[in-house]
C-alpha positions in Angstrom: 104.5 139.5 119.4 104.9 139.0 115.4 102.1 139.3 113.2 101.1 135.9 111.5 102.7 136.5 108.2 106.0 137.5 109.9 106.1 134.0 111.5 107.4 132.7 108.1 108.3 135.7 105.9 108.8 139.2 107.4 110.4 140.4 104.1 112.3 139.3 101.0 115.5 139.1 103.2 114.4 136.7 105.9 115.4 133.0 106.0 118.1 130.9 107.4 121.5 130.5 105.7 122.0 127.8 103.4 125.8 127.9 103.7 126.6 125.1 106.4 130.0 123.5 107.0 130.2 120.1 105.1 130.3 117.2 107.4 130.0 114.3 105.1 131.0 112.1 107.8 128.3 113.1 109.9 125.7 112.7 107.1 127.1 109.0 107.0 126.7 108.4 110.7 123.2 109.8 110.5 122.2 107.6 107.6 123.4 104.5 109.2 122.1 105.3 112.4 118.6 106.1 110.9 118.7 102.7 109.3 119.7 100.9 112.3 116.9 102.7 114.5 114.2 101.5 111.9 115.6 98.2 111.9 115.3 98.0 115.6 111.8 99.3 115.4 110.8 96.7 113.1 112.3 93.9 115.0 110.8 95.0 118.2 107.2 96.3 117.2 106.9 94.3 113.9 108.5 91.3 114.7 105.7 89.2 113.3 106.4 90.5 109.6 108.7 88.4 107.7 110.6 91.3 106.4 111.7 92.4 109.8 113.7 89.2 110.7 117.0 90.4 109.5 119.8 88.3 110.0 123.5 88.1 108.9 122.6 85.2 106.5 120.0 87.3 105.1 122.4 90.2 104.5 125.2 87.9 103.1 122.3 86.2 100.7 121.6 89.9 99.4 124.9 90.7 98.9 126.2 87.5 97.3 123.0 86.4 95.3 121.7 89.9 94.5 118.4 88.8 93.3 115.7 91.3 92.6 112.0 91.1 92.4 109.0 93.3 92.5 107.6 93.2 96.0 104.0 93.2 97.0 103.8 95.9 99.8 100.7 98.0 100.0 100.6 100.8 97.6 100.6 103.4 100.2 103.9 101.8 101.4 105.6 101.7 98.2 104.4 105.1 96.8 104.4 107.5 99.8 106.4 105.8 102.8 109.4 104.8 100.8 109.8 108.2 99.0 109.7 109.9 102.4 112.3 107.5 103.6 114.4 108.5 100.8 114.0 112.1 101.6 115.1 111.5 105.0 118.3 109.9 103.7 118.8 113.0 101.3 118.3 115.4 104.0 121.1 113.7 106.1 123.4 115.0 103.5 121.7 118.3 102.6 121.5 119.3 106.3 125.0 118.8 106.5 126.2 121.2 103.7 126.1 118.9 100.7 124.6 120.0 97.3 121.9 118.6 95.6 124.1 116.0 93.6 125.9 114.5 96.6 122.6 114.4 98.6 120.9 112.6 95.8 123.8 109.9 96.0 123.2 109.6 99.6 119.4 108.8 99.2 120.6 106.3 96.6 123.2 104.8 98.9 120.7 104.9 101.8 118.1 103.1 99.7 120.7 100.5 98.5 121.7 99.9 102.3 118.1 99.4 103.3 117.3 97.1 100.5 120.4 94.9 101.1 121.0 95.0 105.0 117.9 96.3 106.5 115.3 93.9 105.2 115.0 90.0 105.4 113.4 90.0 101.9 115.2 90.3 98.5 115.9 93.8 97.2 113.1 95.1 94.8 113.1 97.1 91.9 110.3 99.3 92.7 111.8 100.4 95.9 115.1 101.3 94.3 113.1 103.6 91.9 110.5 105.1 94.2 113.0 105.6 97.3 115.8 107.7 95.9 113.7 109.4 93.1 110.8 110.6 95.3 113.5 111.1 98.0 115.3 113.6 96.1 112.1 115.6 95.1 110.4 115.5 98.6 113.8 116.2 100.3 114.9 119.2 98.4 111.5 120.9 98.5 111.2 120.4 102.2 114.8 121.6 102.9 114.0 124.9 100.9 110.7 125.5 102.4 112.0 125.0 105.9 114.8 127.4 105.0 112.3 130.0 104.0 110.8 129.7 107.5 113.9 129.9 109.6 115.4 133.5 110.4 118.7 133.2 112.8 118.0 137.0 113.3 114.7 136.4 115.2 114.4 136.0 119.0 111.8 135.1 121.5 108.5 133.5 120.8 109.1 134.2 117.1 112.2 132.3 117.2 110.6 129.5 118.8 107.7 129.4 116.6 110.0 129.3 113.4 112.3 126.5 114.5 109.1 124.4 115.7 107.5 124.9 112.5 110.5 124.2 110.4 111.3 121.2 112.7 107.9 119.7 111.8 108.5 120.1 108.1 112.2 119.0 108.1 112.9 116.9 111.2 116.4 116.1 110.0 117.1 119.7 109.7 116.0 120.4 113.2 118.2 117.8 114.7 121.2 119.1 112.9 120.5 122.5 114.0 120.3 121.6 117.6 123.6 119.5 117.1 125.3 122.7 115.7 123.7 125.0 118.1 121.9 127.1 115.3 118.6 126.6 116.8 119.3 129.3 119.5 122.2 131.1 117.9 121.3 134.7 117.0 123.0 136.2 113.9 122.4 139.7 112.6 122.6 138.4 108.8 119.4 138.4 106.8 119.5 136.0 104.0 117.6 136.7 100.9 114.6 134.4 99.8 112.5 134.0 96.7 109.0 134.4 96.1 107.2 132.3 98.8 103.7 131.7 99.7 102.2 129.0 101.9 98.8 128.3 103.7 97.1 125.6 105.7 93.4 124.6 105.3 91.3 122.2 107.2 87.6 121.2 107.0 85.7 118.1 106.2 86.0 115.8 103.2 83.5 113.4 101.6 84.9 110.4 99.2 82.5 108.4 97.1 84.5 105.3 95.8 82.8 103.5 93.1 80.7 100.6 94.4 81.9 100.9 98.0 80.5 103.0 101.0 81.1 106.6 101.3 83.8 107.9 103.6 83.6 111.2 105.5 86.4 112.5 107.4 88.1 115.8 108.5 91.2 116.8 106.5 94.3 119.1 106.9 95.8 120.5 103.7 99.1 122.3 103.3 99.9 124.3 100.1 103.3 126.1 99.2 104.7 127.8 96.2 108.4 128.5 96.1 109.8 130.9 93.4 107.9 132.3 90.4 107.6 130.0 87.3 107.8 133.3 85.4 110.7 134.8 87.2 113.7 136.2 85.5 115.9 134.9 88.4 116.3 131.1 89.4 116.3 129.0 86.2 118.1 126.1 87.8 117.2 123.0 89.9 114.1 123.5 92.3 114.3 127.2 92.0 110.5 126.9 91.3 108.2 124.3 92.7 104.6 124.1 94.2 103.7 121.4 96.7 100.5 120.1 98.3 100.0 117.6 101.0 96.5 116.5 102.2 95.9 114.5 105.4 92.8 112.6 106.3 91.9 112.5 110.0 89.5 109.5 110.2 88.8 105.8 110.2 89.2 103.5 107.0 91.8 105.5 105.4 95.4 106.0 105.2 96.9 109.4 106.8 98.4 111.0 103.8 96.0 110.7 100.8 97.2 113.3 98.5 100.6 114.7 97.5 101.5 116.8 94.4 104.9 118.2 93.7 105.7 120.0 90.5 109.5 121.1 90.5 111.7 122.9 87.9 114.7 121.4 86.6 115.7 124.1 84.3 113.8 126.8 82.5 114.3 129.4 79.7 114.8 133.1 80.4 111.1 133.7 79.3 109.5 136.4 77.2 107.1 139.2 77.7 104.8 139.8 74.6 103.5 143.3 73.6 100.2 142.5 75.2 102.0 142.1 78.4 101.7 138.2 78.6 104.6 136.4 80.1 105.6 133.1 78.7 108.3 130.5 79.6 109.2 127.0 79.0 111.5 124.3 80.5 112.1 120.9 82.0 110.0 119.9 85.0 109.8 116.9 87.4 106.5 115.7 88.9 105.7 113.7 92.0 102.0 112.6 92.2 99.9 110.6 94.7 96.2 110.5 95.3 95.1 107.7 97.5 92.7 106.2 99.9 92.7 102.7 101.3 89.4 101.9 102.9 89.2 98.6 104.9 86.0 96.7 105.2 85.1 93.1 106.2 84.9 90.7 103.5 83.2 87.3 103.3 86.0 84.7 103.2 88.8 86.8 104.2 89.8 89.1 107.1 90.0 92.3 105.4 90.7 93.6 101.7 92.1 96.9 100.7 90.8 98.3 97.5 93.2 100.9 96.2 91.4 104.1 95.1 93.9 106.3 93.5 97.1 106.8 91.3 100.6 107.5 91.9 103.7 108.4 89.7 107.3 108.8 90.6 110.1 110.0 88.4 107.9 111.7 85.9 110.0 114.1 83.8 109.1 116.3 80.8 108.8 119.6 79.0 106.5 122.4 80.4 105.1 125.4 79.0 103.4 128.3 81.0 101.9 131.7 80.3 100.6 134.5 82.6 98.3 137.6 81.7 97.9 140.2 84.3 95.4 143.0 84.9 92.2 143.3 86.9 92.5 139.6 86.8 95.3 137.2 86.5 95.1 134.1 84.5 98.1 131.5 84.5 98.2 128.3 82.5 100.7 125.6 82.9 101.0 122.9 80.4 103.3 119.7 80.7 104.1 116.4 78.6 106.0 113.9 80.7 107.3 110.4 80.5 106.6 108.4 83.7 109.4 106.1 84.7 107.2 104.3 87.4 103.6 104.8 88.3 100.7 102.7 90.0 97.3 102.2 89.1 94.6 100.2 90.9 93.4 96.7 90.0 90.4 94.8 91.6 91.4 91.2 92.2 88.4 89.1 91.9 89.1 86.8 94.9 89.7 89.6 97.4 92.5 87.4 99.1 95.5 89.0 97.6 94.7 92.5 98.9 98.3 93.4 99.3 98.9 93.7 95.4 95.6 95.7 94.6 97.6 97.6 92.2 99.7 97.3 89.2 103.1 99.1 88.5 103.7 100.6 84.9 105.7 103.1 82.9 104.4 105.2 80.2 103.4 108.9 79.3 101.2 111.6 80.6 100.1 115.2 80.4 99.0 117.8 82.9 97.1 121.1 82.6 97.0 123.4 85.8 94.7 126.5 85.2 94.9 129.4 87.9 92.4 132.3 87.7 92.6 135.3 90.2 89.9 137.8 90.2 91.4 140.7 92.3 92.7 139.6 96.0 89.2 138.0 97.0 88.5 135.0 94.5 90.7 132.4 93.3 89.9 129.5 90.9 92.0 126.4 90.2 91.4 123.6 87.9 94.2 120.8 87.7 94.0 118.0 85.0 96.0 115.0 85.0 96.1 112.3 82.3 98.2 109.2 82.1 98.7 105.9 80.2 100.8 103.5 81.9 102.0 100.0 80.6 103.2 96.8 82.7 104.7 93.7 81.0 105.3 91.3 84.2 101.8 90.1 85.1 100.4 87.5 87.3 101.3 83.9 86.5 97.7 82.7 86.1 95.9 81.7 82.9 92.6 82.2 84.5 91.8 85.0 87.0 88.9 82.7 88.4 91.4 79.9 89.1 92.5 81.2 92.6 94.9 78.4 93.3 97.2 79.5 90.4 97.2 83.1 91.0 100.7 84.1 92.2 101.0 87.6 93.2 104.9 87.7 94.4 107.5 89.1 92.1 105.1 90.8 89.5 104.1 94.4 88.5 100.6 93.4 89.0 98.5 92.6 86.1 99.8 92.6 82.3 98.4 95.2 80.2 97.6 98.9 80.3 95.6 101.7 82.1 94.3 105.0 81.3 93.8 107.6 84.0 92.2 110.9 84.1 91.9 113.0 87.3 90.2 116.5 87.4 90.5 118.5 90.5 88.7 121.9 90.6 89.3 124.3 93.7 87.5 127.7 94.5 88.9 129.8 97.1 87.2 133.0 98.7 89.4 135.4 100.8 87.3 138.1 102.7 90.4 139.1 104.5 94.0 138.9 103.5 94.8 136.2 105.9 91.8 134.1 106.3 89.6 132.4 103.5 87.3 129.4 102.6 87.8 126.8 100.1 85.8 124.1 98.1 87.6 121.2 96.5 86.6 118.5 94.2 88.4 115.6 92.6 87.0 113.1 89.9 89.1 110.1 89.1 88.5 107.7 86.2 90.4 104.7 85.4 90.0 102.6 82.2 91.8 99.3 82.7 92.9 97.0 79.9 94.6 94.1 81.9 94.8 90.6 81.1 92.1 89.7 83.6 90.2 93.0 83.6 89.6 94.0 80.0 87.8 97.2 79.3 87.0 97.7 83.1 86.2 101.0 84.4 86.8 102.4 88.0 85.6 105.8 89.2 85.7 107.8 92.4 84.7 111.2 93.4 85.2 113.5 96.4 84.5 116.7 97.6 85.5 118.9 100.5 85.0 122.4 102.3 87.0 124.1 104.8 88.7 127.3 106.0 92.0 128.4 105.0 94.8 130.3 106.9 97.5 132.2 105.1 100.6 131.7 107.3 103.3 133.2 105.0 103.5 135.5 102.0 106.4 137.0 100.2 105.7 138.3 96.9 
């Protein structure tokens, strides 16, 4: 029976081969098939929703008129579900032997296919940004992580465990491995993988949304680091990234409430100073999402959804990092970034238009990620995220109190701007190499200066504690 760590990375030479025969035709079939399958589900299960009533007339209208708008889906739908949808399209090509560039075109093409032919609504601007851009970031990271888990030389229970775990992370890859017979084919080859570490933690989380009841729930967190930001090798696309996903298990919340991916686009060779400090700089992409969507009964309406969180997609900019090592290790990562599209919450006064309880915007931001390791037993982290987003297409309403004139459709939300600061400290204690304990916190502060909400402040805080299991480490 393999040791827990060997389930993922027995040595620096395990992992599945990335060289798969190119089958563009199969990628196309899968893209159309996935789109058709979701369309069928929407028409069968979500038949009461207007967007699911797809007809040939709606397709013809979208192709001929080609009108675009800002849709009013829930923030969670637009900033998490759509990027994951784009990742599925991306992976149909990536798992059939295509490179990053061609796979990105599949994500873009699949997104366009969905907007034009798979929804009765008009195509939306925001979906055509979040779906392909978020899809590439999520798709490539999931592809590489699943490749680190797979080992085609393994057998028995170890092989089953690897295939199942990789399939959970990358279901498109699992289907294609079954179609090719790779899921059970044994190869004597070992394929080198880079520095890789991953862990899973679980515990209890308490969210304190400003002005709303406290929410308590269980959580599951997955953390992974691929490559070394200081490494001499791997200076190209996605040769380094770290990712984190947190799922909430409880009522009054969305399932996935936290997602953070920082991925390398390019980096310098790096330098080692006489003091031993390592430095490097490069260009990085960020996908960020922190969110909770509690539902409570509200007088005068069935339910409302207050958006508590922040999202950004297509956030790109330069980054600088340095690391000092000794009895303790200190690593600092600093980033400046332009945000192509992000979302911040806004509280509508009437509680009627709950779908659009947020505002789209573009702008700029900065991030500071600090890591301190005291030996092997204690790790301290602090992530600070800052952004300033601007929107221009606001509600068609001169007075927010005049509810009859408040038109939500085809807007970015409220016209204006929003400052967001998020501080997230974490402490980890590892009494053994494989088992540890964690305490997390997150403080989120918004300063909204929108047309109908000038100088409005929103705050939320959360704390969580749990146990961590290190399930893979290759350094």
